[in-house]
C-alpha positions as CSV (number, residue, x, y, z in Angstrom):
1,M,-18.3,-10.3,-8.4
2,Q,-17.8,-9.5,-12.3
3,K,-14.3,-8.7,-13.2
4,K,-14.9,-4.9,-14.6
5,W,-16.6,-4.2,-11.0
6,W,-13.3,-5.2,-9.6
7,G,-11.5,-2.4,-12.2
8,I,-14.5,-0.2,-10.9
9,A,-13.8,-0.6,-7.7
10,G,-9.8,-0.4,-7.6
11,F,-10.2,3.2,-9.8
12,T,-12.4,4.7,-7.0
13,L,-10.8,3.2,-4.0
14,A,-7.6,4.5,-5.6
15,F,-9.1,8.0,-6.3
16,I,-11.2,8.4,-3.1
17,N,-7.4,7.4,-0.9
18,L,-5.7,10.0,-3.9
19,I,-7.9,13.0,-2.6
20,G,-7.4,11.9,1.0
21,L,-3.4,12.1,0.8
22,L,-3.5,15.8,-1.5
23,Y,-5.6,16.9,1.3
24,L,-3.6,15.6,4.1
25,S,-0.2,16.7,2.1
26,T,-1.8,20.1,1.3
27,Q,-4.1,21.2,3.7
28,Q,-2.2,19.5,6.9
29,C,0.5,21.8,7.5
30,P,3.3,20.9,10.0
31,T,3.0,23.3,12.9
32,D,5.9,24.6,15.4
33,E,3.7,22.7,18.2
34,L,4.0,19.4,16.1
35,L,7.4,19.6,14.7
36,S,8.4,20.2,18.3
37,L,6.1,16.9,19.8
38,N,8.0,15.3,17.1
39,K,11.6,16.1,18.2
40,Q,10.4,15.3,22.0
41,C,9.9,12.1,20.8
42,L,14.0,11.3,20.3
43,V,14.3,12.2,24.0
44,Q,11.2,10.9,25.8
45,G,10.3,7.9,24.0
46,F,7.3,7.4,21.3
47,D,4.4,8.4,23.8
48,S,4.9,12.3,22.8
49,I,4.7,11.9,19.2
50,H,1.5,13.2,17.3
51,W,0.2,10.1,15.3
52,Q,-2.8,11.5,13.5
53,P,-1.5,12.5,10.4
54,L,1.2,9.6,10.3
55,V,-1.9,7.1,10.8
56,F,-4.0,8.9,8.3
57,G,-1.2,8.8,5.7
58,A,-0.4,5.2,6.1
59,V,-4.3,4.5,5.9
60,F,-4.4,6.5,2.7
61,L,-1.3,5.4,1.0
62,F,-2.2,1.9,1.5
63,G,-5.7,2.3,-0.2
64,F,-4.4,4.4,-2.9
65,L,-1.9,1.5,-3.9
66,A,-4.4,-1.1,-3.4
67,G,-6.8,0.4,-5.4
68,L,-4.3,1.7,-8.4
69,T,-2.9,-2.1,-8.0
70,I,-6.5,-4.0,-8.8
71,P,-6.8,-2.8,-12.2
72,I,-3.3,-3.4,-13.7
73,A,-3.4,-6.8,-11.7
74,L,-6.7,-7.8,-13.8
75,Y,-5.5,-6.8,-16.8
76,L,-2.4,-8.7,-16.0
77,N,-3.8,-11.5,-15.1
78,Q,-6.5,-11.5,-17.8
79,R,-3.7,-11.4,-20.4
80,F,-0.8,-14.4,-19.4
81,A,-2.9,-16.2,-16.4
82,R,-4.5,-19.4,-17.5
83,P,-8.5,-19.4,-18.7
84,Y,-10.7,-19.5,-16.1
85,W,-8.3,-18.2,-13.5
86,F,-11.2,-16.1,-12.1
87,E,-13.2,-18.6,-11.4
88,K,-10.5,-20.7,-9.8
89,D,-9.5,-17.8,-7.3
90,N,-11.6,-15.0,-7.4
91,T,-9.6,-13.7,-4.3
92,R,-6.4,-13.5,-6.4
93,L,-7.3,-9.9,-7.1
94,A,-7.5,-8.7,-3.8
95,R,-4.7,-10.6,-2.7
96,Q,-2.2,-9.0,-4.9
97,A,-3.6,-5.7,-4.5
98,L,-2.6,-6.4,-0.4
99,W,0.7,-7.3,-0.9
100,V,1.5,-4.1,-3.0
101,G,-0.4,-2.4,-0.6
102,L,2.0,-3.8,2.4
103,L,5.1,-3.3,0.5
104,G,4.4,0.4,0.2
105,L,3.7,0.9,3.6
106,L,7.0,-0.8,4.5
107,M,8.7,1.1,2.3
108,A,7.2,4.5,3.4
109,Y,8.1,3.3,7.0
110,L,11.9,2.4,6.2
111,Q,12.5,5.6,3.9
112,L,11.0,7.4,7.4
113,M,13.5,5.7,9.6
114,R,16.3,6.3,7.1
115,A,16.6,2.5,6.7
116,L,15.7,1.7,3.2
117,N,17.8,1.4,0.4
118,W,18.7,-0.9,-3.0
119,A,19.3,-4.4,-0.9
120,T,16.6,-3.8,1.2
121,L,14.0,-2.9,-1.1
122,L,15.2,-6.0,-3.3
123,V,14.6,-8.3,-0.8
124,L,11.4,-7.2,0.0
125,I,10.2,-7.1,-3.3
126,S,11.8,-10.8,-3.6
127,V,9.8,-12.2,-0.8
128,F,6.6,-10.5,-1.5
129,V,7.0,-12.2,-5.5
130,L,7.9,-15.6,-3.8
131,I,5.3,-15.7,-1.4
132,E,2.8,-15.1,-4.4
133,T,4.4,-17.5,-6.6
134,F,3.9,-20.7,-3.8
135,I,0.1,-18.9,-3.2
136,L,-0.4,-19.5,-7.1
137,T,1.6,-23.1,-7.6
138,R,0.3,-24.3,-4.6
139,D,-3.0,-25.7,-7.0
């Protein structure tokens, strides 16, 4: 696939998932029944939690972040990478988009559990940057 199609596909993916996130956050109101089910989770365990909005929210968040990352990574790789980087490693854009989507999901999960702080955030970002650096320099 050519580079311009990666950018168009990334913007399309981000737009579709943004519409899904907006629908989920504006039209799916937390009812009293849903809130009581989620409060029972603390007492009865995770079997009583209502998972559907959380799963759809995670999927839409991952897709939005990954889709938004593809055009940004395309520009940065085009500007700063070596010539012919796309022919040597044509999965680089997808891999970098997946890293950003996974980082966003981890941050959202840690924020829901009230465990996200600056130190955790810096460690997560540095681990993902280090992994990507190892992958890029292995050639």
